[in-house]
C-alpha positions as a printed Julia matrix, in Angstrom:
464×3 Matrix{Float64}:
  10.49   19.89   -1.7
  12.19   19.21   -5.22
  15.6    20.53   -4.29
  15.14   18.3    -1.24
  14.57   15.09   -3.27
  17.22   15.39   -5.59
  19.41   16.08   -2.78
  18.5    12.33   -1.3
  20.03    9.22   -2.44
  17.59    6.99   -4.22
  17.02    3.66   -3.5
  16.05   -0.02   -4.85
  12.95   -1.66   -4.15
  13.82   -4.81   -1.63
  14.75   -7.95   -3.39
  12.4   -10.54   -3.93
  12.73  -13.61   -1.64
  12.19  -17.18   -3.2
   9.09  -19.25   -1.94
   6.41  -21.2    -3.15
   2.82  -22.17   -2.67
   0.14  -24.97   -3.15
  -3.52  -24.28   -4.67
  -4.71  -27.69   -3.31
  -8.3   -28.84   -4.96
 -10.96  -31.47   -3.37
 -13.88  -32.27   -6.11
 -16.96  -31.76   -3.08
 -20.59  -33.0    -3.55
 -21.76  -29.21   -4.97
 -18.59  -28.92   -6.71
 -15.24  -27.48   -6.88
 -13.98  -26.88   -3.02
 -10.31  -25.0    -2.14
  -8.33  -25.72    0.65
  -7.15  -22.26    2.94
  -5.62  -21.52    5.8
  -6.11  -18.35    7.81
  -3.24  -16.67    8.63
  -2.42  -15.79   12.48
  -3.75  -12.61   13.58
   0.15  -11.77   14.98
   1.77  -12.79   11.89
   3.88  -10.35   10.76
   2.71  -10.51    6.35
  -1.08  -10.13    5.69
  -2.42  -10.92    9.48
  -5.97  -12.43    9.78
  -6.06  -13.41    5.85
  -6.95  -16.67    4.45
  -4.6   -17.83    1.88
  -2.79  -20.82    0.33
  -0.35  -22.44    2.37
   3.21  -21.52    1.63
   6.45  -19.94    2.22
   9.94  -19.11    2.02
  12.63  -21.37    0.29
  15.18  -22.98    2.48
  17.92  -24.72    2.28
  16.44  -28.1     2.56
  14.41  -27.66   -0.8
  18.18  -27.41   -2.4
  17.6   -23.68   -3.97
  19.31  -23.83   -7.28
  18.38  -27.6    -8.57
  15.54  -28.5   -10.54
  11.98  -28.87   -8.78
  13.5   -26.66   -5.74
  10.28  -24.92   -5.76
   7.6   -27.94   -6.09
   9.57  -29.01   -3.02
   9.49  -25.77   -0.98
   5.36  -26.2    -1.59
   5.44  -29.61   -0.33
   7.18  -28.61    2.93
   5.7   -25.45    3.75
   2.23  -27.23    3.37
   3.45  -30.0     5.41
   4.75  -27.45    8.16
   1.63  -25.5     7.79
  -1.08  -27.94    7.65
   0.36  -31.67    8.22
  -0.78  -32.65    4.93
   1.64  -34.29    2.84
   1.74  -33.73   -1.31
   4.26  -35.18   -2.93
   6.49  -32.35   -4.82
   5.98  -34.47   -8.43
   2.55  -34.45   -7.4
   2.36  -30.31   -8.22
   1.43  -28.48  -11.45
   3.54  -24.87  -11.71
   1.0   -22.89  -12.7
   2.84  -19.33  -12.75
   4.98  -16.33  -10.6
   3.97  -13.64   -9.22
   6.48  -10.72   -7.26
   5.05   -9.31   -4.31
   4.8    -5.73   -5.58
   6.89   -2.53   -4.59
   4.17   -1.16   -2.01
   5.35   -3.89    0.83
   8.53   -3.79    2.74
   9.03   -7.22    2.56
   8.86   -8.97   -0.72
   8.34  -12.2    -2.4
   8.8   -14.17   -5.73
   6.45  -17.0    -5.59
   6.0   -19.79   -7.75
   1.9   -20.8    -8.1
   1.43  -24.66   -8.02
  -1.96  -26.52   -8.46
  -2.64  -30.17   -7.33
  -5.74  -32.36   -5.97
  -6.19  -32.84   -2.98
  -4.51  -36.27   -1.25
  -6.48  -39.87   -1.1
  -7.84  -40.21    2.06
  -6.29  -37.17    3.37
  -8.13  -35.24    6.52
  -7.92  -32.03    7.76
  -5.7   -32.2    11.12
  -7.89  -31.85   14.9
  -5.04  -30.16   15.82
  -2.87  -26.97   13.91
   0.66  -28.32   13.22
   1.54  -24.43   12.84
  -0.96  -22.31   14.95
   1.67  -19.32   15.48
   1.58  -19.07   11.18
  -1.57  -21.17   10.29
  -4.44  -21.01   13.49
  -7.12  -22.21   10.99
  -7.66  -24.35    8.16
 -10.31  -24.95    5.98
 -11.6   -26.27    2.38
 -14.3   -23.73    0.59
 -15.99  -23.26   -2.61
 -14.12  -20.49   -4.21
 -17.5   -18.44   -4.94
 -18.52  -18.66   -1.78
 -15.09  -17.23   -0.32
 -15.38  -14.04   -3.31
 -18.76  -13.21   -1.97
 -17.83  -13.5     1.64
 -14.97  -10.74    0.65
 -17.28   -8.59   -1.8
 -19.32   -8.0     1.79
 -16.24   -7.19    3.89
 -16.61  -10.61    5.61
 -12.8   -12.11    4.77
  -9.49  -10.79    4.21
  -7.87  -12.37    1.0
  -4.23  -11.17   -0.28
  -4.25   -9.82   -3.75
  -2.66  -12.71   -5.53
  -5.24  -15.14   -4.08
  -8.3   -12.89   -6.05
  -7.55  -13.98   -9.8
  -6.68  -17.53   -8.79
 -10.3   -17.43   -6.9
 -12.05  -15.77   -9.77
 -10.54  -18.39  -12.23
 -11.48  -21.71   -9.82
 -15.08  -19.72   -9.37
 -15.9   -19.39  -13.62
 -14.53  -23.3   -13.78
 -16.66  -26.63  -14.02
 -17.72  -28.47  -11.35
 -15.31  -31.04  -12.69
 -12.2   -29.95  -14.44
  -9.5   -31.18  -15.91
  -6.51  -30.03  -13.94
  -4.23  -29.65  -17.23
  -6.67  -27.2   -18.66
  -7.4   -25.33  -15.28
  -3.53  -25.33  -14.74
  -3.43  -23.01  -17.91
  -6.13  -20.94  -17.09
  -4.3   -20.56  -13.78
  -0.97  -19.65  -15.23
  -2.21  -17.53  -18.09
  -3.92  -15.15  -15.33
  -0.85  -15.03  -12.97
   1.02  -13.83  -16.3
  -1.58  -11.1   -16.84
  -1.51  -10.05  -13.39
   2.31   -9.41  -13.41
   1.88   -7.4   -16.48
  -1.29   -5.33  -15.36
  -2.13   -5.87  -11.79
  -5.18   -5.72  -10.46
  -4.13   -5.54   -6.92
  -7.06   -5.1    -4.38
  -6.93   -5.05   -0.66
 -10.65   -4.95   -0.5
 -13.68   -4.05   -2.72
 -13.02   -0.3    -2.6
 -10.46    0.06   -4.64
  -7.58   -0.86   -7.18
  -4.19    0.24   -6.88
  -0.75    0.3    -8.91
   2.46    1.15   -7.59
   4.18    3.25   -9.5
   8.06    4.56   -9.55
   8.77    8.06   -7.99
  11.78    9.95   -6.81
  10.32   10.14   -3.26
  11.71    9.34    0.28
  13.46    6.56    0.95
  13.13    3.79    1.59
   9.82    3.94   -0.11
  10.64    3.93   -4.05
   6.91    4.32   -5.46
   3.51    6.45   -4.86
   0.64    4.06   -4.83
  -2.16    5.26   -7.43
  -5.57    4.44   -5.57
  -8.62    3.68   -8.19
 -11.77    3.95   -6.03
 -15.25    3.76   -7.86
 -18.05    2.19   -9.3
 -19.45    2.61  -12.23
 -16.91    5.53  -12.97
 -14.07    5.73  -11.04
 -10.81    8.24  -10.26
  -7.41    7.83  -10.62
  -5.32    9.26   -7.6
  -2.09   10.66   -7.45
  -0.25    8.95  -10.8
   3.2    10.55   -9.44
   5.55    9.01  -12.25
   7.32   10.7   -14.59
   8.68    7.64  -16.37
   7.21    6.81  -19.78
   7.05    2.84  -19.13
   5.58    3.32  -15.34
   2.31    5.5   -16.74
   2.02    3.15  -19.98
   1.97    0.04  -17.59
  -0.71    2.42  -15.59
  -2.76    3.39  -18.73
  -2.76   -0.75  -18.99
  -4.49   -1.26  -15.62
  -7.26    1.65  -16.22
  -7.9     0.11  -19.8
  -8.01   -3.66  -18.26
 -10.71   -1.52  -15.8
 -12.37    0.07  -18.61
 -12.84   -3.35  -19.83
 -15.27   -4.25  -17.08
 -17.61   -1.42  -17.9
 -16.37    0.89  -15.93
 -15.59    4.57  -17.33
 -12.88    6.79  -16.03
 -13.99    9.89  -13.84
 -11.35   12.12  -13.0
  -7.54   12.32  -12.31
  -7.66   13.86   -8.38
  -4.58   15.32   -6.44
  -4.03   14.82   -3.02
  -0.82   17.39   -2.92
   1.34   19.37   -4.79
   4.83   17.39   -4.31
   6.5    15.95   -7.21
   6.05   12.25   -6.58
   2.39   12.44   -6.64
   1.61   14.72   -9.55
   4.58   13.79  -12.17
   1.89   11.7   -14.74
  -0.95   13.86  -13.81
  -0.65   16.04  -17.15
  -0.35   13.48  -19.43
  -2.72   11.24  -17.72
  -5.66   14.01  -18.0
  -4.54   14.95  -21.76
  -4.69   11.16  -22.8
  -7.47   10.19  -20.86
  -9.63   13.43  -21.55
 -10.81   13.87  -18.45
 -10.46   16.94  -15.46
  -7.49   16.99  -12.84
  -9.25   17.6    -9.61
  -7.32   19.24   -6.35
  -7.65   21.92   -3.84
  -7.03   25.23   -4.96
  -3.24   25.44   -2.97
  -2.63   22.45   -5.09
  -3.39   23.52   -8.54
  -1.85   26.86   -7.65
   1.62   24.97   -6.99
   1.57   22.26  -10.48
   1.7    22.95  -14.1
  -0.94   21.2   -15.62
  -0.38   23.01  -19.28
  -3.06   21.45  -21.59
  -5.57   20.2   -19.03
  -8.96   20.85  -17.6
  -8.33   21.3   -13.9
 -11.3    21.43  -11.44
 -10.7    22.65   -7.69
 -11.61   20.43   -4.83
 -13.31   22.02   -1.53
 -13.13   20.5     2.26
 -16.26   18.03    2.2
 -16.88   18.03   -1.24
 -18.7    15.16   -2.49
 -17.67   13.29   -5.74
 -20.16   10.48   -7.63
 -18.79    7.62   -9.21
 -22.25    5.42   -9.39
 -22.18    3.11   -6.6
 -19.75    4.26   -4.63
 -19.29    8.14   -3.31
 -15.74    9.88   -2.19
 -15.73   12.79    0.29
 -12.5    15.59    0.29
 -11.01   15.89    3.33
  -8.96   19.08    3.41
  -5.68   17.8     5.54
  -3.13   20.43    5.62
   0.17   20.4     7.04
   2.36   18.01    5.19
   1.09   20.19    2.79
  -0.69   23.42    2.43
  -3.71   21.8     0.0
  -3.19   18.28    1.28
  -6.48   16.42    0.61
  -7.44   12.64    1.7
 -10.56   10.5     0.13
 -13.15    9.06    2.19
 -14.65    6.06    0.87
 -18.27    6.5     2.07
 -20.0     3.65    3.35
 -16.5     2.15    3.95
 -14.26    2.03    6.99
 -11.25    3.23    4.56
  -9.91    6.17    3.88
  -7.41    7.51    1.07
  -4.8     8.93    3.05
  -2.11   10.33    0.67
   0.98   11.32    2.79
  -0.88   11.54    6.25
   1.11    8.51    7.18
   3.3     6.29    5.46
   4.32    2.12    5.61
   7.65    2.99    4.87
   8.72    5.97    6.99
   7.8     9.17    9.2
   5.84   11.5     6.99
   8.33   14.44    6.51
   6.28   18.35    6.87
   8.41   20.48    4.42
   9.3    23.97    6.21
   8.87   26.04    3.44
   5.36   25.06    2.54
   4.49   22.48    4.98
   3.36   23.6     8.68
   3.35   21.4    11.47
   0.87   22.61   13.93
  -1.87   22.18   11.13
  -0.47   18.68    9.75
  -0.96   17.6    14.07
  -4.58   18.47   13.73
  -4.73   17.02   10.35
  -4.09   13.63   12.22
  -6.64   14.31   14.86
  -9.67   14.76   12.63
  -8.82   11.64   10.6
  -8.41    9.99   14.51
 -11.49   10.95   15.23
 -13.08   10.32   12.07
 -14.34    6.66   12.79
 -12.33    5.02    9.87
 -11.21    1.85   10.53
  -8.65    1.37    7.56
  -6.14    3.97    5.64
  -4.81    3.34    2.28
  -1.62    5.82    1.89
   0.63    6.68   -0.7
   3.63    5.16    0.45
   3.22    1.14    1.99
   0.48   -1.16    2.28
  -2.69   -0.44    4.02
  -2.73    0.2     7.58
  -4.85    0.9    10.3
  -6.26    3.8    11.58
  -4.02    3.33   15.29
  -1.04    4.64   12.87
  -2.38    8.15   13.17
  -2.19    7.58   16.74
   1.44    6.3    16.13
   2.56    9.25   14.18
   0.77   11.75   16.5
   2.62   10.4    19.23
   5.99   10.02   17.84
   5.55   13.67   16.22
   5.08   14.95   19.96
   7.93   13.16   20.98
  10.49   14.58   18.42
   8.8    18.26   19.62
   9.55   17.01   23.24
  13.12   16.19   22.11
  13.51   19.62   20.07
  12.27   21.16   23.02
  14.77   19.98   25.22
  17.74   21.04   22.45
  17.08   24.39   22.85
  18.63   26.53   25.64
  18.6    30.56   26.3
  21.57   31.14   24.42
  21.27   31.12   20.38
  22.17   27.52   18.68
  22.61   27.1    15.03
  19.79   25.03   13.5
  22.33   22.42   12.43
  23.41   21.77   16.41
  20.07   21.92   17.73
  18.98   19.16   14.73
  21.85   16.89   16.03
  20.59   17.06   19.49
  17.15   16.47   18.67
  17.81   13.42   17.16
  20.83   12.04   18.4
  18.78    8.76   19.38
  18.43    8.13   15.29
  22.08    8.59   13.95
  20.83    7.13   11.14
  18.84   10.05    9.66
  20.29   11.98    6.38
  21.1    14.98    8.15
  19.23   17.15    5.79
  16.11   15.31    6.66
  16.74   16.07   10.25
  17.3    19.33    9.81
  14.26   20.03    8.05
  12.01   18.27   10.5
  13.61   19.99   13.77
  12.95   23.49   11.75
   9.29   22.66   11.31
   8.89   21.68   14.95
  10.88   24.64   15.53
   8.48   26.99   13.95
   5.5    25.4    16.12
   7.11   26.14   19.37
   7.65   29.69   17.84
   4.14   29.84   17.38
   3.25   28.9    20.69
   6.04   31.03   22.37
   8.72   28.82   23.59
  11.19   29.41   20.85
  12.45   32.48   18.85
  14.9    32.61   16.01
  16.71   34.8    14.7
  19.09   35.17   11.14
  16.68   33.47    8.92
  15.77   30.73   10.77
  19.64   29.56   10.89
  19.79   29.9    15.25
  17.27   29.95   17.72
  16.72   30.0    21.6
  14.07   29.38   24.05
  11.07   32.46   23.35
   9.23   34.16   26.0
């Protein structure tokens, strides 16, 4: 795997698109209220999430001229909700950039303003394909619904809502804007990224398979928490990760251990350093520990179905080999979430390396997860995914196996030629990746008696 990654050109994360959003506040009878739009279920970005209205910069916002972001916030608000706020009414409260775990990213400028006098929520939605519900709600009530799993919130909204929930019922807008600006600054430096109460996450830069550029470090727990897959070898990335860990410790939680899903370098690059600096064990399946250099660290094995008590939260390890012999996923018990490692990806197809992976085991691991009662997958690359993604990966793998089978004949053919035939429908696939995946499928077909190899797997023909 190390040699393969060294041969694959690395890429940069998608360039963020400029955007703006507006936080509208109203003094209600029982305290401060915040204006929300619920993103339509068919939306490409954060469907079904409560969010502050906003969107991407447009030519009519006059990008590059002073006030462009405020004009963007006003235009988007008008288009999505029918409510008008003059651009000069907004107060700038800072900027956030979408983390690189998303294939689409935004550089978003946040603004805050008071609810316009005489404004009312329209009875007919101006843009139901984008926003399918509008509401004014108390921030503390929305946060409580989120904690109970009753609503979805984009991670950037959470720190804003926490600041708003902690403010006085009749705040001074300038002072409130300053606290929101400080919160955004902290989040950009040491983000507390949460898609639910199950875990914090920080994407760290790794040498991985494009178009992914980062590996997600998931940090689930309660009174204690674990750090899963600190994969970066870069000092700056590990310092940032340690900063987020310290931030979580300041809430009263303690680090229990570093856990590894498997041995590939983009999942273990920082494990030894973190284990030593945090003074905790690095835990993984024995097949992973046998393949990783963790000199100077205390280590311990994790077995299939083993539980880890984290003080109010319990993890259960699931042995899910195939992508790697010791691959583990971690169920967060009492929730529908599974930290799924490299079983699925939000960026591309998962590689099954012929030298250390095993395609039949990978398919069986996918079926175990599909039947495990999970609804949300927290992958190592990309944003959270619905469990249906497992079924899609299964279908894709079986489809590709069929194309490899069709490429075979009674005559011996070189592996390179078979890979070209099997991947002719996706000519953009890097040659080395197509060859590796074709070989993994051929090895499975050989197990099934449908193929046979010669010359150490460099030539193949139909079996039987």
